[in-house]
C-alpha positions in Angstrom: 84.8 80.0 3.9 84.5 83.4 2.2 87.0 83.6 -0.6 86.6 87.3 -0.5 88.2 87.6 2.9 91.4 89.6 3.3 93.1 92.3 1.3 92.7 93.0 -2.4 95.6 94.6 -4.3 95.2 96.0 -7.8 98.2 96.1 -10.2 98.4 97.2 -13.9 99.7 99.9 -16.1 98.7 103.5 -15.7 95.3 104.1 -17.1 94.1 100.5 -16.5 91.6 101.7 -14.0 93.2 100.7 -10.7 92.0 103.8 -8.8 88.5 103.9 -10.3 87.9 100.2 -10.0 89.6 100.1 -6.6 87.3 102.7 -5.1 84.2 101.0 -6.4 85.4 97.5 -5.3 86.1 98.9 -1.8 82.6 100.4 -1.6 81.0 97.2 -2.8 82.9 94.9 -0.5 83.0 97.1 2.6 86.8 97.7 2.6 88.9 100.8 3.0 90.4 102.0 -0.2 94.0 103.2 -0.5 96.0 104.4 -3.5 99.7 104.1 -3.1 100.5 107.2 -5.2 98.0 109.3 -3.2 99.6 108.0 0.0 103.0 109.1 -1.2 101.7 112.5 -2.2 100.1 112.9 1.2 103.3 112.0 3.0 105.5 114.2 0.8 103.1 117.1 0.3 103.7 117.2 -3.4 102.5 115.4 -6.6 104.2 112.2 -7.8 105.4 114.1 -10.9 107.2 116.6 -8.7 108.9 113.8 -6.8 110.1 112.4 -10.1 111.3 115.8 -11.2 113.2 116.6 -8.0 114.4 113.2 -6.7 114.2 111.0 -9.8 112.5 107.6 -10.4 114.6 105.5 -8.0 113.9 107.7 -5.0 110.2 107.7 -5.9 110.4 103.9 -6.0 112.0 103.9 -2.5 109.1 105.9 -1.2 106.6 103.7 -3.0 108.2 100.5 -1.5 107.9 102.1 2.0 104.2 103.0 1.5 103.4 99.5 0.2 105.2 97.9 3.1 103.0 100.0 5.5 99.7 99.4 3.7 99.9 95.7 3.2 100.0 95.3 7.0 96.5 96.8 7.2 93.4 94.5 7.3 90.5 94.4 4.9 91.7 97.0 2.3 91.7 97.5 -1.4 95.0 99.0 -2.6 95.5 100.5 -6.0 99.3 100.3 -6.6 101.3 102.5 -8.9 102.0 100.9 -12.3 105.7 100.4 -11.5 105.3 99.0 -8.1 105.9 95.5 -9.4 109.4 96.4 -10.7 110.9 95.6 -7.3 110.9 92.0 -6.2 110.2 92.9 -2.6 107.0 94.7 -3.5 105.8 91.7 -5.6 106.5 89.5 -2.6 104.6 91.8 -0.2 101.6 92.0 -2.4 101.5 88.2 -3.2 101.8 87.2 0.5 99.4 89.7 2.1 96.3 89.5 -0.1 94.8 88.6 -3.4 96.4 90.4 -6.4 94.2 91.5 -9.3 95.9 92.5 -12.5 93.7 95.0 -14.4 94.7 94.9 -18.0 93.7 97.1 -20.9 94.8 97.5 -24.5 97.3 100.2 -25.5 94.7 102.3 -27.3 92.5 102.5 -24.1 95.5 103.2 -21.9 96.7 106.0 -24.2 93.2 107.6 -24.4 92.8 107.4 -20.6 96.2 109.0 -19.9 96.9 111.3 -22.9 95.9 114.5 -21.2 97.0 113.7 -17.6 99.9 115.9 -16.8 100.6 113.8 -13.7 102.1 110.9 -15.6 105.8 111.6 -15.5 106.8 108.5 -17.6 104.5 109.7 -20.4 106.1 113.1 -20.8 107.8 112.0 -24.0 107.5 112.7 -27.7 105.9 109.2 -28.3 103.6 108.2 -25.4 102.3 105.2 -27.3 105.8 103.8 -27.7 106.5 104.4 -24.0 103.2 102.5 -23.0 104.1 99.7 -25.4 107.6 99.4 -23.8 106.1 99.5 -20.3 103.6 96.8 -21.2 106.4 94.5 -22.5 108.4 95.1 -19.4 105.7 94.9 -16.8 103.1 92.5 -18.1 105.1 89.4 -17.1 105.6 90.8 -13.6 101.9 91.6 -13.2 101.0 88.0 -14.4 103.7 86.5 -12.0 101.9 87.7 -8.9 98.2 87.9 -10.2 95.6 85.7 -8.6 93.2 87.1 -11.2 93.6 88.9 -14.5 90.7 91.0 -15.7 90.5 93.0 -18.9 89.3 96.6 -18.4 89.2 97.5 -22.0 85.9 99.4 -22.8 84.3 98.0 -19.6 81.6 99.7 -17.5 83.1 100.1 -14.0 80.0 98.9 -12.1 79.7 95.8 -14.3 83.4 95.1 -14.0 83.3 95.4 -10.2 80.3 93.1 -10.0 82.2 90.6 -12.2 85.3 90.9 -10.0 83.3 90.3 -6.9 81.7 87.2 -8.4 85.1 85.9 -9.6 86.7 86.5 -6.2 83.9 84.7 -4.4 84.3 81.6 -6.8 85.9 78.6 -5.1 88.8 78.8 -7.6 89.0 82.1 -9.4 90.3 81.8 -13.0 93.6 83.4 -13.7 92.9 84.2 -17.4 
């Protein structure tokens, strides 16, 4: 049996590398790549930050849940979820039951340096982005771990080496959870 069969879902905080790693992992494993935030933007015709500004976070989360419900029904995909997708129990359940969940984890310094100049991060439009990331980490890390089949640290990792390691771990008879 191929342990790499089925869908692969990436979870983690903004800046952890879900989109970058997801694209490379999809290429390497012959899957179709999706990014839930990009799917929302395509459906709405505006950026995530604009949705946050006009409709607020809860309405964005409604849209996100709808997109995730649609995408998990596809076969042989890699899905990079938004960092807050795990906040809703229904999303966690969908991800856990429709594929393997990979938690991409990075330290706060890396997350901050990767997101600092990105204007499309509505939750980081604050006077103290580091404090916000630390708060999000405390809130979300247990939720990511709850559903993760695999936890991988992306701190100062080369994407190609990371993806090769991920593929190896996913093909292992019993991937370590870390």
